[in-house]
C-alpha positions, 0 to 999 in steps of 0.5 A, a space after each residue: 844813775 847811769 851804768 857804764 858799759 863795763 858793768 852791763 852784766 849787772 842789768 837784769 836780762 834774759 840769759 839768752 840776750 847779752 845784757 847791753 849799756 850805753 855811755 851817760 854824759 850829763 850835763 848839769 847846767 844852770 840858765 843863770 849861770 855864764 860857765 854853763 851857757 859857754 859850756 852849753 854853746 860849746 857842746 850844743 852848737 856845730 861842730 861839735 853837736 854833729 859830733 855827739 848826734 852823728 858819730 857816738 848815738 849809739 853808744 853814749 847818751 847825752 843828757 842835760 840836768 836842770 840844776 837851780 842854784 837858789 843863791 839866784 832867785 831867778 834860777 828856779 823861774 827860768 828852769 820852770 820855764 824850762 820844765 814848761 816847754 818839755 811838758 808842752 813840746 820836748 822837742 823845742 827844749 834845747 832850741 828854748 835853751 839856747 834861746 834862753 842862754 843867748 838871753 840869760 843876762 836878761 834874768 840876772 839878778 840885778 835884772 830881775 829884782 824889780 819885777 814881779 814874779 809873774 811879770 820875770 814868767 811873761 818875759 819867758 813865756 815871749 822866749 818859748 813864743 820865739 822857737 815855737 812853743 805857744 806863749 799863752 801855754 807856757 804862761 799858763 803852767 807858770 803863772 802864780 795865782 793871787 787868790 786861794 785855792 777851792 780849799 782856802 789853801 795858799 801857797 799851792 805853786 803852778 803848773 810845773 811846780 811837782 816837776 820843780 821837786 823831782 828835778 831837785 831830788 834826783 839832783 840831789 841825790 847826785 850831790 851837784 853843787 857848782 854849775 856845770 858839773 859834768 857826770 860821765 856814767 855815774 862819777 863826776 867828771 872834774 877834767 872837763 871844764 866850761 872852757 874846754 874847746 872843740 878839739 878837747 872835747 873830741 879828744 875826751 870823747 875818742 879816749 872815753 867812748 869806745 
């Protein structure tokens, strides 16, 4: 969990070095949540992205936390694709996320109900390919085989299943439910809305990030 700068003294450090901490802003987003898409597009597109990266980069860390919403079965699949991109080309994660959010309606329940799981993975891999990540490599991490493993085992998952488990465990510790949820220095910031304008974000940042 993040540590607010005012509590920096709680960090273990050399007695000759002043313990340092920076603010942490965690955005819990689901790729198939329309409100998550709205918040993502406000924060990660210009001009607000420039404010985060240039004005506050020295004392604020902003993290995209992938939040699977299991009542939408495709939510797991789209987040697996995000994890595959993270595994292969971390620098492309935000480009992939932007492309996926732009096409999120193609992965709503009604759009996936009549296709196989691997067919959905193929469409996701194609989106990854559109931002410069190997489509074949992404699909290779996502594909579910139709035969038992060498030990006869079934239900083994795919190449990012263990990553999904880690993400879910971490999010459960925080107790996040709805998306989007914003956590600032370890505390849920209920005042932040997906409908905030750039100006509202700038006002909040100026007030809260020293």
